[in-house]
N, C-alpha and C positions, 0 to 999 in steps of 0.2 A: 504494500500500500504506500503510495507516494503522498507527500504533504498536500498535493493538489486534489487527491481523491476526497478529502473531507472539506474542500473549499466551498463556502456558501456565498461569500462576498469578497471581492478583491478591489482594493483601491491602490492605484499606482501613479506616482508622480515621478517621471523620469524625463528631465528636460533635455537630455542629449541622445538617448538611444531608445529604440522601440523595445518594449517589454518582451522577454524571451517567449512568452506564451503567444505572442502575435507575430513573431519573426518567421520569415521564410527560411528555408535551409540555406539559400545563398546569402541572405542578409546575416544570418547567424555565423556562417563560415567567415564572411568578411570581417565581422566584429571580432571574432576570436583571433583571426590572423593579425588584425590591427593591434589588439590588446597584448598579444604575446608572440610576435613573429619568431618563428623558429623554435618555439618552446616545445612543440610536440610533433610527432611524425604525421605524415598524411593520413595514416590509418587511425591514429589516435584522434586527430581532428575530426575525421568522419564519424567516429564513435561518439564523440561529444556532440556533434551536430545531430546525429540520429537520436541521442538521448533527449536533446532539447525538443525535437519534433514529437517524440512520444508523449512528452508532458502536455502537449496541446490538446489531448483527448478530453481534458476537463472542460473545454469550451464547447464541446459538441454533445456532452452527456445531457440527459434529462432527469431532473430539472437542471437547467444550466445555472451556474452561479451568476450573481449580479456582478458586473465588472465595470469599473470606472477607470479610464486611463487618461491621464493629463500629460500633454506633451507641448513643447515649444513648437510652433509652426514649422520651424526649420527642420525638425526631426521628420515630420511628415513629408516635407519636400525631398529630403535626402532619401527617405525610404521609398518614395514613389519613383525615384531614379532607378532603384533596384527592380521595382515592379515593371517599369516600362522597358527596362533593358533585359538583363539576363536572369532576373530573380523571380521566383514564385510561379505558381500555377493557379489555374482557376479554382482548384479544390483546396488550396492552402488556407488554413484558418489564420488569416492575418488581419492587420488593422483595417484594410479596405473592406473585408467581408463583414466587419462589425459596424461599419458606418461611422459617420461623424456624430458629434454630440446631439442628443435629441432634447436638450434642455432639461434633463432630469438630474 
């Protein structure tokens, strides 16, 4: 059982990076490489990325947890670069699939 399995509500304020639960594999890989270039082998990097992607199941379960993510607009602009380019797929549970603030 992961810590996310018991998640009921999540509030996240991350002014510089997209929360790991919303990252695509490509975005997560880029963040990990930037944070620690050369710190792990390509195989270890892929294991870490896969582990991060597995954690995202919590957003698709029923009932879904309440989630509030607050970002600086620059984070979304940077993340959308990955979405438009080489990152993400239509089925990835990422920040785009959750939509923008609904005023709640």
